[in-house]
N, C-alpha and C positions, 0 to 999 in steps of 0.2 A: 381290732386291737389284739395284739398278742397277749397270751397268758402271762408271760414274764413281766410285761409292763402293768397289766391289770392287777396282778396279785402282789406287786412289790410293796414293801412297807412305805409309810408316809415319809416324804423327803425330810431331812433334818433342817428344816427351812430357816433361813433368814436371821435368826436373832439369838442373843445370848440367853443362858439359863436365868431364871428370875433372880437367883441370888447374886449373880454378876451384874445383872441389870440394876438392882437395887444398890449395889455397892458403888456404882460409878457416879460421878458428879453429873447433876442435870445441866451444867454448863458445857458439857461435851457430848458428842454423839459419835456413834460408830457406823461405818458404811462399808460396803464392799463395792468397788467399781469393776465392772466386767463387760465384755463385749462378745457378741457372736461375730466372728471375723468373716464368715462366709455369707454371701448373699445366696438365696435360694432362687433359682430360675426354673421356669417351666414355660409351656406354650401359652399360658394365660395369666401368669402372675410373677411378680418379683417381690421378694421381701428383703428389705434393706437391713445392714447390720444394726444391732441394737446395743446401746450402752446404757446401763441402768445403775442406780445406786440402791442398795437395800438398807434402809435405816433401822438401826437397832436401839440406840439409846438417846433418842431425841426427846424433847419435851412433848410427850403425846397429848393431843387434844382430848382424848377419851380412852377409857379402858374397854376391854372386850365386854360384850353384852350378850345375854340370852333372854328368854321369855320367862314369866313368872309361873305358868301353869300350862298344861296341855290344852290345845284348842283344835278344833276339827272343821274342815271344809269338805262339803260333799259335792258331787257333781258327775259329769260324764266326760270321758276323754274325747277330744275333737277328732283324733285320728283312729283310735281303736273303738270308739263308741261304747266302751265299758264303763259301767257304773263304778265309782271309786270313792273311797273315804280316805282322806289325807289328814293326818294329825301331826301338828307341830308340837314338839316336846322340849322342855328345858334340857340343857346339856352343860357340862362342867367346862371350866376354862381349858383353852387349847384343843377342844374337841373338834371344832370346825363344824361344817354342815355335811350331814350324811343322810342319804336316802336309805330306807330300810323296807324291803319287800316282805311285809308280814304275811302275805298270802303264800309265800314259798317256804319249802322245808328249810329249817335253820335260820329263817329270817335274814337272808344275806344283805349286807350293807354295801353301799357304793358311795364313796367319797365324792363330794361335789367339787371335783377338780378336773382340770383339763386332761390329765392322764387317762381319764375314763370316758372321754367324749368320742363318739363315733359319728361318722359322716352320715347324716340323713337330710333329705330335702325339706326346707322351710321350718325347721325346728332344731332344738338341741337335745340329744339323747345321750345318756350315760349308761355304760354297760360294764359289768364286772362278771366274768364267768358267763354263766347262762342267765344271769339276772340283768334286767335293764329297766330304765324308767324313761318314758317319752315325755316331751314337752315340759322340760325341767325349767325353762328360762323365766316363766312368769313367777313361779314361787321363789326361785333364786333371786330374781330382781326385787321382790318384796323384802326378802331377808337382807340382801345387801343394801338396798336403798334405805331401809330402817335401821341399818347398822347393827344387825343381829348376827353376831360372829359364830355363835355356838347354838346348834339346833339339831336334834334328831327328827327327821322327816319320815314318818311311818305312812305307808299306803298299802291298800290291799288289791291293787291292780298294777298293770305296767305303764299306766299314763296318769300324770297329775290332772286334776279336774280342769277343764277348760273355762268353766264358769261363764263369764260374759266376755271372755277374750282379753281381759285386762288383769292387772295385778291388785286391784282394789279389794276383792274378797280376801285375799291373803293378808293384806295390810290391815284390814279391819280385824281379822282374827288375831294378828300380832298385837294390835293396840288393845284389844279386849283381854288379852293375857297379861297385860302390863309388861314393861321392859325392866330387866334386872341388871344393874351395873356389877361387873366382876372385877377382880383386883389386877389380873394380868394385862399387860399393855397390848394394844393392837400392833399389827405388823404392816409395814408400808413398803411398796415398791415404787420408786420414782424415776422415770427416764431422765437421763443426763442430757439428751438432745432429741430433736425431732426424729422420728422414725415412722415407717409406715408399710402398708401392704396395698398392692394394686392388682386389679384384674383387667383383663383386656376388654371387658364390656363397659368400662368407664367407672366401675366401682373403685372406691378409694377409701382407705382408712389410715389415719395418722394419729400419733400421740406425741405431744410436745411437752416439754418441761414446764411445770407450773409451780406456784407457791406451795410450800410444804402443806399437805393435808387437803389441798384443793383437788377436786375431781370434777371436771366440767366436760359435758358432751354437747357437741353441736352436730345436728343431723341435717343434711341438705338432701331433700327428696325430689327427684326429678325423673319420672319414668317416660318422658316424652309427650308430645302433643296428642298422640293416639290414646293415652291411658286415661281411664276414668278417674284415676288418682291425681288430684291437683298438685302442681309444684308448690312446695312449701319448705320453710326452714325453721328449726326450733333449736334453742340453746338454753341449757340450764346447768348451774353448778348443783351437783347432787348432794343434797343434805336430807336427813329424814323428813323435815317439815316440807321441803320442796318436793321430795319424791311423793309423799302421801297426798299432797294437794294438787300437784301439777302434772305428774307423770303416771302414777299408779292407775288413775281412772281411764287412761287412753287405751282403746281396744284394739285387738287384731282387726285388720282390714283386708278386704279382698275384692277383686273386680268381679262384678256379677256374671261376666262371661266365663269365669272359671269355675263357678259353683257346680254346674252339671257335671263337668268333666271330673271334678274331685269326688262327687257322689257316686259316679260310675266306678271309681276306683275303691269305693267303700268307705271313704272319709266323710265325716260330718253328717252322719245319718240322723243325729238328734238335734242338729243345728239349724236354725232358721235365720232369716234376715233380722228378726227381733233380738237374736241372741249375740250377734257381733255385727261389725261394721261392713255391710255389703254395699259397694259403691257402683251406681249405674250412671248413665249419661247425665242425669239431672241431680246427681248427688246421692245421699244415703237412701236405700230402699227400706221402707217400713221402720225407720229409725231416724234419730237425729244425732248430729255431731255434739260431742261433749265440749270440744274446743275447736276453734277454727283450723288449727294445725294439729288435729288429733293424730293424723297418720304419722307425722314426723315425731310426735311425742311418744307414740308407741314404738317407733324405732329406736328411740333413746331408751325406752323401757327394756327392749331386747338387748341393747348394748350393756346396760347395767347387769342383766342376768347372765350374759355370756362372759363379761369381764369378771364376775364373781368367781369364775372357775380358776382364777389364778390362785385363789385360797388365801388371800390377804387383801388389805386395802391398797388402792392405787392412787398415787398423786400424779395428775397430769391433765392436759387439755386434749380431748379426743375430738377429731373432726372426721365425720363419716359422710361420704357421698355415695348414695345408692348401695351402701354396703349391707350385707346380710349376715346370717348366722355363721356361714362357712368362713367368711372373711374375718369376722370377730374372733372366732376360735383360732384362726391361723395366727393372728397377732398375739393372742393370749399365750399360745404355745411358745412363741419366741420370747416373750417376757418371762415366762415360767423357766424356760431353759437358762436364760441369763441369771435368773435369781438363784437357781440351784447349782450353778457351775462355779468352779474355781475355789480359791482358798476361802475359808469361812468368813474371815473379817479382816479389815484393815483398821486397827484401833488408834492410828496415829493422827486422825484428823479432828480438828476442833470446830465447834459450831460457830 
């Protein structure tokens, strides 16, 4: 990522100032319709044009939220093996979600937005200047899944705790801190029509128009007959209750044949088959499934965390087929580009 992108100020995103927002009638809403006219082609993927609306003054189902007090999660990084303490802190309205590397001089901040995502295999990494944070997707999934819009995420190492490979430890921390309603409205991006991204290996990710405020994810997992990961499909509308009970407990999974290779690369030195979901020919090794479709549910969890990088709520129906972090981020970049481009607002439309 170039310095000019990493260091630029926050985008003047999506919506009217609060005074204008409050002044307008609840029977009207404002939106911007825009489209990325070019498709992006390469040897392995095609991204189709996206047309979205950015809702500004619709009857919001909820206000922004933060947590009531600081809470801490301790653990080790799966990739770096470093011990880490991560603290979730309350934050004011319109703060967003920011990672803060308190172990570095000046405690540099990294906004949890797609502009700061860098390409790494099998996880989502955020980087600003020399500061970076690895494995952000599980903590971001917990915050987005629980509808926590504003949070200062402090950590004293370069990777978030892996814990048990799920988002449940972060959700438990959020619930223990209690959730605080704030006055400012949420921001919502809503696709006008179906759009998607495709890779040549059969991976596919689409987002379709949905009812306002609906965010549903369907994941179709099929790695082929030779894989120890069984074919499965899972679909959920993401709400805080659903996320906490049905998605957050789903753990990272890995084929047993990959373990030794990853450890030779230095990854997962503190991790055993009891710590996450290792799948052999006869199912989980030294562990038990939490759900029959736990693997597909964890892929939904990853989608929630990656889509949180758009920096606001999303209304849409996502269908993912064998997609991973890279494809998730690519579609989020396109949605973000649309939301940030063009004239600020078309105020002539009625609800």
